N, C-alpha and C positions, 0 to 999 in steps of 0.2 A: 504493499499499500504506499502511495506517495503522500508525504507530508511535508510541511514547512516549519522549521524552527525560526521564530521571529525574534529579532533584537532591536534595541533602541540604542541611540548614542546621544548623550546629553551635551550641553555646551562646553564641559571640560573633557569631552572626548572619552568618557567612560561608557563601556558597552555593558547593557543589562539585558539578561534574557526576559523575554515576555511570555513565550508560551509555544506550544506546538499546535499547529493547525492540521488536522488530517484532511486530505482532499477527498471529498465525497461526491463532487460533481461528476456527472456521466458525459456531459458535452464538453469536450476539450476547447471548443470555441469560447467557452465562458471563463476559462482560466486565463487570467492576464496578471501581469505584474501588479497593476493597479488594484484588482479585486483582492489579491493576496495582502498587499500593504494596507488596504481599506479595513481589513480584519484587525490588523494590529493597531490601527489608529483607534478603532472602536474599542478595543480592549484598554487602550491607554486613557482614553477619555479627552475631553476637551482641555483638561488642565495641563496636558502634556504636549501642547502644540509646538513647543521650541525643539522637541526631540526629533532626530532623523531616525527613520526605520528601515531595516533591511532584513532579509531572510535568506536562509540556506535550505536547499531542497535536500530531503533525506528519504530513506526508505524504511518503512516500518514492516518488519516481518509479521504476517498473519499467522496467529497460533490458535489451534482449535481449542486450547484450554482457556482462552478468554484473557490471557495476559499478553501485553504487547512487548515485544522485544526490539530494541533498536540496535 
């Protein structure tokens, strides 16, 4: 399963992990850089407008036991 690790960079260039967004969309045309970054901005909220956001694509192994392994 494809997923995205989202990070923010503050004004002092410190990197902070935001979270992991698993990709669930079936239509690849809907997957854009901006749609991924919008999720990160939504998580940060309006008070964090001065932070830059970036992401890294990762693969999460599907596990039949219900536990995700990265």
